[in-house]
C-alpha positions as CSV (number, residue, x, y, z in Angstrom):
1,M,-0.4,0.0,0.0
2,G,1.4,3.7,-0.9
3,V,0.6,6.5,-2.9
4,Y,1.0,6.6,-7.0
5,R,1.3,9.0,-9.6
6,V,0.0,8.4,-13.4
7,R,1.8,11.1,-15.2
8,N,1.6,12.5,-18.5
9,T,5.3,13.2,-19.8
10,E,4.4,15.6,-22.2
11,S,2.0,17.8,-20.8
12,G,3.2,17.3,-17.0
13,R,-1.0,16.8,-15.5
14,A,-0.6,13.5,-13.4
15,I,-2.8,12.2,-10.6
16,V,-1.6,11.3,-7.2
17,A,-3.8,9.2,-4.9
18,A,-3.1,6.3,-2.5
19,S,-4.3,2.7,-2.3
20,R,-4.2,-0.2,-0.1
21,D,-3.2,-2.3,-3.5
22,L,-0.9,-0.1,-5.5
23,P,-0.2,-3.0,-8.0
24,A,-4.3,-3.1,-8.6
25,A,-4.7,0.5,-8.9
26,L,-2.0,1.2,-11.1
27,N,-3.8,-2.0,-13.3
28,R,-7.0,0.2,-12.8
29,Q,-5.9,3.5,-13.6
30,R,-4.4,1.9,-17.2
31,A,-7.3,0.1,-17.9
32,Q,-9.8,2.6,-17.7
33,L,-7.4,4.7,-19.8
34,R,-7.2,2.2,-22.2
35,M,-10.6,1.9,-22.6
36,N,-11.9,5.4,-22.5
37,G,-13.8,5.4,-19.3
38,H,-11.0,7.1,-16.7
39,P,-13.2,9.8,-14.4
40,D,-10.3,12.6,-15.0
41,K,-11.9,13.4,-18.2
42,A,-8.8,16.2,-19.0
43,L,-6.0,13.1,-18.7
44,Q,-8.5,10.8,-20.9
45,K,-8.4,13.0,-23.3
46,E,-4.6,13.9,-23.3
47,W,-4.4,9.9,-23.4
48,A,-6.3,9.6,-26.5
49,A,-4.0,12.5,-28.0
50,S,-0.9,11.5,-26.9
51,G,-1.2,7.4,-26.4
52,D,0.4,5.0,-24.1
53,D,3.7,6.0,-24.9
54,A,3.1,9.6,-22.8
55,F,2.4,8.4,-19.4
56,V,4.4,7.0,-16.7
57,F,2.9,4.9,-13.9
58,E,4.8,4.8,-10.7
59,V,4.7,4.0,-7.1
60,L,6.2,7.5,-5.2
61,D,6.1,5.9,-1.8
62,T,5.1,3.0,0.4
63,L,3.4,2.3,3.9
64,D,4.4,-1.0,5.4
65,P,1.5,-2.2,7.6
66,T,1.9,-2.8,11.2
67,D,1.4,-5.9,13.4
68,E,-1.4,-3.9,15.6
69,P,-4.4,-5.9,15.4
70,G,-7.0,-4.1,14.0
71,Y,-5.0,-1.7,12.3
72,D,-6.7,0.6,9.6
73,P,-4.2,2.3,7.1
74,T,-6.8,4.9,6.2
75,D,-5.4,7.8,8.4
76,D,-1.7,6.9,7.5
77,L,-2.7,7.0,3.7
78,D,-4.1,9.9,3.7
79,A,-1.6,12.0,5.5
80,L,1.4,10.1,3.0
81,E,-0.8,11.5,0.0
82,N,-0.9,14.7,1.7
83,M,2.5,14.8,2.0
84,W,3.5,13.9,-1.5
85,L,0.6,16.2,-2.9
86,E,2.3,19.1,-0.9
87,R,5.7,18.0,-2.1
88,L,4.8,17.8,-5.8
89,A,3.2,20.9,-5.4
90,E,5.9,23.1,-4.0
91,E,8.7,21.5,-6.8
92,E,6.5,22.8,-9.6
93,T,6.9,26.2,-7.6
94,C,10.5,25.6,-8.0
95,R,10.1,24.7,-11.1
96,A,8.3,27.7,-12.0
97,T,10.5,30.3,-10.6
């Protein structure tokens, strides 16, 4: 489990999300784009224009589960996702200046 990103290398447009199952989430993202059914319509439009070769599907960070009984990773995944969103926003700001 962890945080992933789907990014168009030509435009820089990306989505970042957390998942309990990273391989399944990345497969779902790719399948939705290939089947013209992705919920992010702007990203879908870019996929149609640029194709698979312009996209990168990457794991940004992972979260190791604890042995704690009843552990629910939801809050930890949310925090990890927010950390990456902030980090990536800062990188974009640095590149723009």
